[in-house]
Phi, psi and omega in degrees: 000134181288137178226103179285163174295145174277077189294151179273114179292141178272114182281062183230150179089167185289336183281347184233110177300145182291141175226121180299318181294315179295324180293317179297320181291318179299322180294324178292330177296330179287352181106356178288143181291154185303323182296310180291328177299316180292322180297319178293317180297320179292322177296319179293320179298318179293323178298318179296319179296318180296326182266354182067031181254165181240352182224162187221139175259169186294324181296316179294322178299320179298321178295318181291321179296325180298328178294334185263316188239003179093160186298315185295311180293326179294318179297320178296318180295318178297318179298320179290328176296322175297320179291326176299322177297321177296319179298318182294332183273354178287138176276335184290143173291153179259126175245108183259119182252118182242105180263173180150154182282177182300134173084013181268355179091013184294327179294317178297315180296318180298316181295317181291321178297318179298318179298313182294326183271357180073030180260127185263351182252114179228128178216174184229154176293335177291326174296320177296319178298317179297322178295319180295329178300327181288338184256335183239124182292163180296329179292325184276317182222078189295325189296330183285353181268010179230158172297159184303322183275358177245004185298342176300335182292344179275351183283149170284163181299323180295317179296319182293318180291327182287325189286319185081347178215082187297323183300314181286322180298315178296317179298317182291324176296316177297317182300315180301322179290313184293325182293341174298314178288321181295317180296322177296322179295319179295316180294324177295318179299317179294319180295317181278352176064044171238144183281154184206147169250124178241125180235154176158159181292338185278358179278068185280123177305134181089344177255319175276136181280113182274350178263098179248119184301133176083013182218153170270112182256124178240123184236142175208165174242131176261132182220163174234117184287317184279122183295322180294321176296319178300315179299322182296332179298326179288327176294317179297316180295322178299319179292317184293327182261006180055043175076018181299323176254122186300118184300314186299327180301317182283321179294319178295328183267007184303321177302318178291322178297317179290328177295319177295322177298314179303319179295316180296318180295318179298318178295321180299316180292326179292325184254018176057041175260127182300138174253123181252116180277122184268069175281338171205150184295324179296316180294317180295317179296318179299319180293319179295313182295321178296321178298314179299313184293322179295318181288325175295320179298317180294320180292323180284342180071031181265126180290159175104000000 
């Protein structure tokens, strides 16, 4: 069954009555943080009341936004709103691939991006790995029975001695297995014409096929440059999940996790996949949304 994106209508122009709520939501899709989006929407709503009008055009919105966030950011927001219109007019489903090593915040970013884009299907390569564990025994496919940073434990002694880098060899063996299921999920989504956000450490640039016929595929890698900030993410997750995931396990494995991140970033640069540094969730979300809108704009062939 076909499932289109639940696109956010732009409450602009005479054909669409202005809505403060829809305007705030559309602005968040452009990558603007929710607080400033609401302030601009409220400013626009007051402007309409002052003028006794019921509709707003993009040029006037840009002037009002400049009063709230400054000329430069307002111009960028208007440009992104035009690109959002291009995204809404695309017939192709959107497949957003968010890669990154453990603890970089890619799951949070994926969920928020799906919400902003009106995409109801969000899954992870780790979910695919867990599913494969149920069908393939450890004797038959050992690597999928370990976390990505522990997959070296699935190697035989001969494999480990031959590789010289057991952490990466184990991770890559696991990745090759998991990507069979991930690639099938992407192709199914394109065939059924429904949009999806897929996140996970196994979305290695150059290994996952980013060219899926009949779909707009947008790929990025999320990373954290500062090791202490990266470490703090595990403390936050431990608190949020009430210790569901053992903190010490991730802190002890941080060197291997960071090694996998270095590998992913290097591959991303080699294959021209954008790397988004998650120094703050607002900055990372803005970068992801801008990436989606720019690629939709290029596919639609709309200038600006």
